[in-house]
C-alpha positions as CSV (number, residue, x, y, z in Angstrom):
1,X,0.0,0.0,0.0
2,X,1.3,3.5,-0.9
3,X,1.0,6.1,1.8
4,X,0.9,9.9,1.5
5,X,1.1,12.7,4.0
6,X,-0.4,16.2,3.9
7,X,-0.8,18.8,6.5
8,X,-4.0,20.6,7.5
9,X,-5.1,23.3,5.0
10,X,-2.3,22.3,2.6
11,X,-2.5,20.8,-0.9
12,X,-1.3,17.5,-2.3
13,X,-0.9,17.8,-6.1
14,X,-1.8,15.0,-8.5
15,X,1.0,13.3,-10.3
16,X,3.4,10.4,-10.2
17,X,6.4,12.3,-8.8
18,X,7.7,12.7,-5.2
19,X,5.3,14.6,-3.0
20,X,2.4,13.9,-5.4
21,X,-0.5,11.5,-5.5
22,X,-1.9,9.7,-8.6
23,X,-5.3,10.8,-9.5
24,X,-6.8,7.3,-9.2
25,X,-5.7,7.2,-5.5
26,X,-6.9,10.7,-4.9
27,X,-10.4,9.9,-6.3
28,X,-10.8,6.9,-4.0
29,X,-9.5,8.7,-0.9
30,X,-11.7,11.7,-1.6
31,X,-14.7,9.5,-2.0
32,X,-14.0,7.9,1.3
33,X,-13.6,11.3,3.0
34,X,-16.9,12.5,1.5
35,X,-18.7,9.6,3.4
36,X,-17.3,10.8,6.7
37,X,-19.6,12.4,9.2
38,X,-17.2,15.3,9.1
39,X,-17.7,15.8,5.4
40,X,-20.5,18.3,5.9
41,X,-22.7,19.7,3.3
42,X,-21.2,19.2,-0.1
43,X,-18.8,16.5,1.2
44,X,-15.8,18.8,1.3
45,X,-15.4,19.1,5.1
46,X,-12.4,16.7,5.2
47,X,-10.8,17.0,1.7
48,X,-11.4,19.4,-1.2
49,X,-11.3,17.3,-4.3
50,X,-9.9,19.9,-6.7
51,X,-9.0,19.7,-10.4
52,X,-5.2,19.6,-9.7
53,X,-4.8,18.7,-6.0
54,X,-6.4,17.4,-2.9
55,X,-6.6,20.1,-0.1
56,X,-6.9,19.1,3.5
57,X,-9.2,21.0,5.8
58,X,-9.7,21.2,9.6
59,X,-9.8,17.4,10.1
60,X,-6.7,15.2,10.7
61,X,-6.1,11.5,10.9
62,X,-5.9,8.6,8.5
63,X,-7.9,7.7,5.3
64,X,-7.1,4.2,4.0
65,X,-8.4,2.3,1.0
66,X,-7.2,-1.1,-0.4
67,X,-4.3,0.4,-2.3
68,X,-3.4,3.7,-0.6
69,X,-3.6,5.7,2.6
70,X,-3.5,9.4,3.3
71,X,-2.3,10.8,6.6
72,X,-3.5,14.3,7.4
73,X,-1.4,16.0,10.1
74,X,-2.4,19.2,12.0
75,X,-0.8,22.5,11.1
76,X,1.5,22.8,14.1
77,X,4.7,24.9,13.8
78,X,7.8,23.0,14.4
79,X,11.5,23.8,14.2
80,X,12.4,25.4,10.8
81,X,15.2,24.1,8.7
82,X,14.4,20.5,9.4
83,X,13.6,18.0,6.6
84,X,9.9,17.3,6.0
85,X,10.3,13.8,7.6
86,X,11.7,15.4,10.8
87,X,9.0,18.0,10.9
88,X,6.2,15.4,10.3
89,X,7.8,13.3,13.1
90,X,7.6,16.2,15.5
91,X,4.0,16.9,14.6
92,X,3.0,13.3,15.1
93,X,4.5,13.4,18.6
94,X,2.5,16.5,19.5
95,X,-0.7,15.0,18.0
96,X,-0.3,11.8,20.0
97,X,0.4,14.0,23.1
98,X,-2.9,15.8,22.5
99,X,-4.8,12.6,22.2
100,X,-3.2,11.2,25.3
101,X,-4.3,14.3,27.3
102,X,-7.7,14.4,25.8
103,X,-8.4,10.7,26.4
104,X,-6.6,10.6,29.8
105,X,-4.0,8.1,28.5
106,X,-0.4,7.6,29.7
107,X,1.6,7.4,26.5
108,X,5.4,7.7,26.7
109,X,6.3,9.3,23.4
110,X,10.0,8.9,24.3
111,X,9.7,5.1,24.2
112,X,9.3,5.3,20.4
113,X,12.5,5.9,18.4
114,X,12.9,9.1,16.3
115,X,13.2,6.9,13.2
116,X,9.8,5.3,13.9
117,X,8.2,8.7,14.3
118,X,9.6,9.6,10.9
119,X,8.8,6.4,9.0
120,X,5.4,5.3,10.5
121,X,2.1,7.0,10.0
122,X,0.0,8.2,12.9
123,X,-2.2,5.0,12.7
124,X,0.7,2.6,12.8
125,X,2.2,4.5,15.8
126,X,-1.1,4.3,17.7
127,X,-1.4,0.6,16.8
128,X,2.2,0.0,18.1
129,X,1.4,1.8,21.4
130,X,-1.8,-0.3,21.8
131,X,0.0,-3.6,21.1
132,X,2.8,-2.7,23.6
133,X,0.3,-1.8,26.3
134,X,-1.9,-4.8,25.7
135,X,1.0,-7.2,25.7
136,X,2.3,-5.8,29.0
137,X,-1.1,-6.0,30.6
138,X,-1.7,-9.6,29.5
139,X,1.6,-10.7,31.0
140,X,0.0,-9.8,34.4
141,X,-3.1,-11.9,33.4
142,X,-6.3,-11.5,31.6
143,X,-9.0,-9.8,33.7
144,X,-11.7,-12.2,34.9
145,X,-15.2,-11.7,36.3
146,X,-17.8,-13.8,38.1
147,X,-20.5,-14.9,35.6
148,X,-23.8,-16.5,36.6
149,X,-24.3,-19.8,34.8
150,X,-27.2,-22.2,34.7
151,X,-26.5,-25.9,33.8
152,X,-28.2,-29.2,34.3
153,X,-25.6,-31.5,36.1
154,X,-25.6,-35.0,37.7
155,X,-24.2,-33.5,41.0
156,X,-25.2,-30.3,42.7
157,X,-23.1,-27.2,42.0
158,X,-24.0,-23.9,43.6
159,X,-27.7,-23.6,44.2
160,X,-30.6,-25.7,43.0
161,X,-33.0,-23.8,40.7
162,X,-36.2,-25.1,42.2
163,X,-38.5,-23.8,39.5
164,X,-36.5,-25.3,36.7
165,X,-35.9,-28.5,38.6
166,X,-39.6,-29.3,39.1
167,X,-40.7,-28.1,35.6
168,X,-38.0,-29.8,33.6
169,X,-36.9,-32.8,35.8
170,X,-39.9,-33.6,37.9
171,X,-39.8,-37.2,36.7
172,X,-36.0,-37.4,36.2
173,X,-34.2,-36.8,39.5
174,X,-30.9,-37.9,37.9
175,X,-30.4,-34.3,36.6
176,X,-30.1,-31.3,38.8
177,X,-30.9,-27.8,37.6
178,X,-27.9,-25.9,39.0
179,X,-27.2,-22.2,39.2
180,X,-23.7,-21.1,40.1
181,X,-21.1,-18.3,39.7
182,X,-17.7,-19.0,38.2
183,X,-14.7,-16.9,37.2
184,X,-14.7,-16.3,33.4
185,X,-12.4,-14.6,31.0
186,X,-15.2,-14.2,28.5
187,X,-16.2,-10.8,29.7
188,X,-17.4,-7.6,27.9
189,X,-14.0,-6.0,28.5
190,X,-12.1,-8.9,26.9
191,X,-14.6,-9.1,24.0
192,X,-13.9,-5.4,23.3
193,X,-10.1,-6.0,23.4
194,X,-10.5,-8.9,21.0
195,X,-12.6,-6.8,18.7
196,X,-9.9,-4.0,18.7
197,X,-7.2,-6.6,17.9
198,X,-9.3,-8.0,15.0
199,X,-10.1,-4.6,13.7
200,X,-6.5,-3.3,13.8
201,X,-5.2,-6.5,12.1
202,X,-7.3,-5.5,9.1
203,X,-5.9,-2.0,9.1
204,X,-2.2,-2.3,9.8
205,X,0.2,-2.5,7.0
206,X,3.4,-2.6,9.1
207,X,4.9,-6.1,9.3
208,X,5.9,-5.8,13.0
209,X,2.5,-4.6,14.0
210,X,0.8,-7.4,12.0
211,X,2.9,-10.0,13.8
212,X,2.1,-8.6,17.2
213,X,-1.6,-8.5,16.4
214,X,-1.5,-12.1,15.3
215,X,0.1,-13.1,18.6
216,X,-2.5,-11.2,20.5
217,X,-5.4,-12.8,18.5
218,X,-4.1,-16.2,19.5
219,X,-4.3,-15.2,23.2
220,X,-7.9,-14.1,22.7
221,X,-8.9,-17.2,20.7
222,X,-11.3,-18.5,23.4
223,X,-13.0,-15.1,23.8
224,X,-16.4,-14.7,22.0
225,X,-15.9,-12.9,18.7
226,X,-18.5,-10.1,18.4
227,X,-19.0,-7.4,15.7
228,X,-18.3,-3.9,16.9
229,X,-22.0,-3.0,16.7
230,X,-22.8,-5.9,19.2
231,X,-20.2,-5.0,21.9
232,X,-21.6,-4.1,25.3
233,X,-19.7,-1.0,26.3
234,X,-22.1,-0.2,29.1
235,X,-21.4,-3.5,30.8
236,X,-17.7,-2.8,31.3
237,X,-17.0,-2.0,34.9
238,X,-13.6,-0.5,35.8
239,X,-12.9,-1.1,39.5
240,X,-9.9,-1.8,41.7
241,X,-9.6,-5.3,40.2
242,X,-9.0,-4.1,36.6
243,X,-7.9,-0.5,37.1
244,X,-4.8,-1.1,35.0
245,X,-7.0,-1.8,32.0
246,X,-8.6,1.6,31.9
247,X,-6.2,3.1,29.4
248,X,-6.5,0.1,27.1
249,X,-10.3,0.4,27.3
250,X,-9.9,4.1,26.3
251,X,-7.7,3.2,23.4
252,X,-10.1,0.5,22.2
253,X,-12.9,3.1,22.3
254,X,-10.7,5.4,20.3
255,X,-10.3,2.8,17.6
256,X,-13.8,1.3,17.6
257,X,-16.1,4.2,18.5
258,X,-16.8,7.6,16.9
259,X,-16.0,10.0,19.8
260,X,-13.8,12.1,17.5
261,X,-13.5,9.9,14.4
262,X,-15.7,8.1,12.0
263,X,-15.2,4.7,10.5
264,X,-16.6,3.6,7.2
265,X,-16.5,-0.1,6.3
266,X,-17.4,-2.3,3.4
267,X,-15.7,-3.9,0.4
268,X,-13.9,-1.4,-1.7
269,X,-14.7,1.5,0.6
270,X,-11.9,1.6,3.2
271,X,-11.6,3.0,6.6
272,X,-11.2,6.4,8.1
273,X,-10.0,7.4,11.5
274,X,-10.4,11.2,11.8
275,X,-10.3,13.8,14.4
276,X,-11.8,17.3,14.2
277,X,-9.1,19.6,15.5
278,X,-11.5,22.1,17.0
279,X,-13.0,19.4,19.2
280,X,-9.7,17.8,20.0
281,X,-8.1,21.1,20.9
282,X,-11.0,22.0,23.2
283,X,-10.8,18.7,25.0
284,X,-7.0,18.9,25.3
285,X,-7.1,22.4,26.8
286,X,-10.0,21.5,29.1
287,X,-8.2,18.5,30.5
288,X,-5.0,20.5,31.0
289,X,-7.0,23.2,32.8
290,X,-8.4,20.7,35.3
291,X,-4.9,19.5,36.0
292,X,-3.3,22.9,36.2
293,X,-5.9,24.2,38.7
294,X,-5.9,21.1,41.0
295,X,-5.6,22.2,44.6
296,X,-5.9,25.9,43.8
297,X,-9.4,26.5,45.3
298,X,-10.9,26.9,41.8
299,X,-13.2,24.3,40.2
300,X,-13.4,23.6,36.5
301,X,-16.5,22.7,34.4
302,X,-16.1,21.5,30.8
303,X,-19.0,22.2,28.4
304,X,-21.0,23.4,31.5
305,X,-23.1,26.4,32.1
306,X,-25.9,25.7,29.6
307,X,-27.7,28.9,30.2
308,X,-30.1,30.2,27.6
309,X,-29.7,33.5,25.8
310,X,-33.4,34.1,25.1
311,X,-36.9,33.2,26.3
312,X,-40.0,33.4,24.1
313,X,-42.1,36.4,24.9
314,X,-45.4,34.5,24.8
315,X,-44.6,31.1,26.2
316,X,-41.4,31.8,28.2
317,X,-39.7,28.9,26.3
318,X,-35.9,29.1,26.6
319,X,-34.0,29.5,23.4
320,X,-30.3,29.4,22.2
321,X,-28.5,27.4,24.9
322,X,-24.9,28.3,25.5
323,X,-22.1,25.8,26.3
324,X,-18.9,27.6,27.1
325,X,-15.8,25.3,26.6
326,X,-14.4,26.0,30.1
327,X,-16.0,27.6,33.2
328,X,-13.8,28.3,36.2
329,X,-15.5,29.0,39.5
330,X,-14.5,30.1,43.0
331,X,-16.9,29.7,45.8
332,X,-19.7,28.8,43.4
333,X,-19.2,32.0,41.4
334,X,-18.0,32.0,37.8
335,X,-14.8,33.9,37.7
336,X,-13.4,33.0,34.2
337,X,-14.9,31.8,30.9
338,X,-12.6,30.3,28.3
339,X,-13.4,29.5,24.8
340,X,-10.9,27.6,22.7
341,X,-10.3,28.3,19.0
342,X,-8.1,26.1,16.7
343,X,-7.1,29.1,14.6
344,X,-3.9,31.2,14.1
345,X,-4.1,34.7,15.4
346,X,-1.9,37.5,14.1
347,X,0.8,39.3,16.0
348,X,1.0,42.2,13.6
349,X,0.9,45.6,15.2
350,X,-1.1,47.0,12.3
351,X,-3.9,44.6,13.1
352,X,-5.5,45.5,16.4
353,X,-8.1,42.7,16.1
354,X,-5.3,40.1,15.5
355,X,-7.5,38.2,13.1
356,X,-10.0,37.5,15.9
357,X,-13.4,36.7,14.4
358,X,-16.2,39.2,15.1
359,X,-18.6,36.3,15.7
360,X,-16.3,35.0,18.4
361,X,-16.3,38.3,20.1
362,X,-20.1,38.5,20.0
363,X,-20.2,35.0,21.5
364,X,-17.9,36.1,24.4
365,X,-20.1,39.2,25.0
366,X,-23.1,36.9,25.4
367,X,-21.1,34.8,28.0
368,X,-20.3,38.0,29.8
369,X,-23.9,38.9,30.1
370,X,-25.1,35.4,31.1
371,X,-22.4,34.3,33.5
372,X,-21.3,37.6,34.9
373,X,-17.7,36.5,34.8
374,X,-15.1,39.3,35.3
375,X,-12.6,37.6,32.9
376,X,-13.2,36.1,29.4
377,X,-10.5,34.4,27.4
378,X,-10.3,33.4,23.7
379,X,-7.5,30.7,23.8
380,X,-5.6,29.9,20.6
381,X,-2.7,27.6,19.7
382,X,0.6,29.3,20.0
383,X,2.9,29.8,17.1
384,X,6.4,31.4,16.8
385,X,5.0,34.6,15.4
386,X,3.5,35.4,18.8
387,X,6.9,35.1,20.6
388,X,8.7,32.3,22.4
389,X,6.3,31.6,25.3
390,X,2.6,31.2,26.0
391,X,1.1,34.5,27.0
392,X,-1.9,36.8,27.0
393,X,-1.6,38.5,23.6
394,X,-4.0,41.3,24.2
395,X,-6.5,42.5,26.9
396,X,-9.6,44.6,26.2
397,X,-12.4,46.0,28.3
398,X,-15.9,45.4,26.9
399,X,-17.4,48.9,26.4
400,X,-19.7,49.9,29.2
401,X,-18.7,46.9,31.4
402,X,-15.9,46.0,33.8
403,X,-15.5,42.7,32.1
404,X,-12.0,41.9,30.6
405,X,-11.8,40.1,27.3
406,X,-8.4,38.8,26.4
407,X,-6.8,36.7,23.7
408,X,-4.1,34.2,24.8
409,X,-2.1,31.4,23.3
410,X,-0.9,28.0,24.5
411,X,1.8,25.8,23.1
412,X,1.1,22.2,22.0
413,X,3.9,20.6,24.0
414,X,4.6,17.8,26.4
415,X,7.1,19.9,28.3
416,X,7.3,19.2,32.1
417,X,6.8,23.0,32.6
418,X,3.5,23.0,30.6
419,X,1.2,22.7,33.5
420,X,3.1,25.4,35.5
421,X,2.9,27.8,32.6
422,X,-0.8,27.2,32.1
423,X,-1.5,27.6,35.8
424,X,0.4,30.9,35.8
425,X,-1.7,32.1,32.8
426,X,-5.0,31.1,34.4
427,X,-4.2,32.6,37.8
428,X,-2.8,35.8,36.4
429,X,-4.0,38.4,38.9
430,X,-3.2,41.2,36.5
431,X,-6.0,40.0,34.3
432,X,-8.5,40.8,37.0
433,X,-7.3,44.3,37.8
434,X,-8.3,47.3,35.6
435,X,-5.3,49.3,34.2
436,X,-6.3,52.0,31.8
437,X,-2.9,52.1,30.2
438,X,-3.2,48.4,29.2
439,X,-6.8,48.0,28.2
440,X,-8.6,49.2,25.0
441,X,-12.2,48.7,23.9
442,X,-13.2,46.5,21.0
443,X,-14.4,48.4,18.0
444,X,-16.5,46.2,15.8
445,X,-17.3,46.8,12.1
């Protein structure tokens, strides 16, 4: 299978040369992308199928057909001067880091060699991580659970099922209707693990991954084989006896369910594992905020609030519900509202709006009215044009109010100082104190 890589919002030209994709492969991949739930109206939400090139949009991940795969990486600034392979490797590391934070997984990106980050696609790297974690967990033993069983035996085991005994064996006392519990490995959790192994074995094209998946499939040979649609996710109970399997359960959900991605199966169609960057960035920042403010006296709500903007004049029916990405409270009072935006903002001094959308400002003004928070933040991914460190890029006072609206940026990094930097940004006391020399009003046109 041939593989191609393109970055978010960039183009991949048609052709047979290096850095190009044959039109026959582009047609099939574009058709697969158009069937994604992210395709939107017109089917161009993942890929724009142009006359001369494919253009990626705000969705990243993997599209794979029988003869080709396309890896779409996020538009994250990395060290200039490096080769495209080195740059793509750095982006893959940061994307896996984002997924680990968003899904609350412990993934050691340093355990994978630099050469592997360069040569393998995002999908193969995630499969490798899953195989390593699953193999390590199985060495400690497959999780088991007590299952209630009903069997008709010659000797009593467990309890006698009186009703079944006297309706089925009233005239044949040689058989006993028994009901008993026994430890079984054929549990909903293990069935999900087997389904993930089976599913990934069909996707992987890397020889080492295929070998590991065959070995894992042999271990799960006695577990019931169920299609993904028949898996009982709600019956999985993570407790102290199987706590170490929580991450693997999360990774299986990542592969098999459509929390961020969509999967399309069928002969000749292929498979897509896609992530909408707006959603992923929101979840990433939200999880980091919870960690950064732990023990600070502030509480964090993700996708909370849910107050309505309007109520109907005649019926009083509430309309236009709001869902701020992050609400920070102290003593039950909202002190800070954060809305994340996967966009690049400008640092040009001749652009006082910094490329901030007028619609985004209106949205934050609605939050100011509804939640009465003294501080509002539009949070964007950091890029080198904004300086070397995460920072508040600009602060404004909403006209006629004491509320402060600021734009800020955060780096996509697994640096150990990341949480400390974010904590300092969130607890910045200067943002809560009016200073006429620093604040300007928003002028909207």
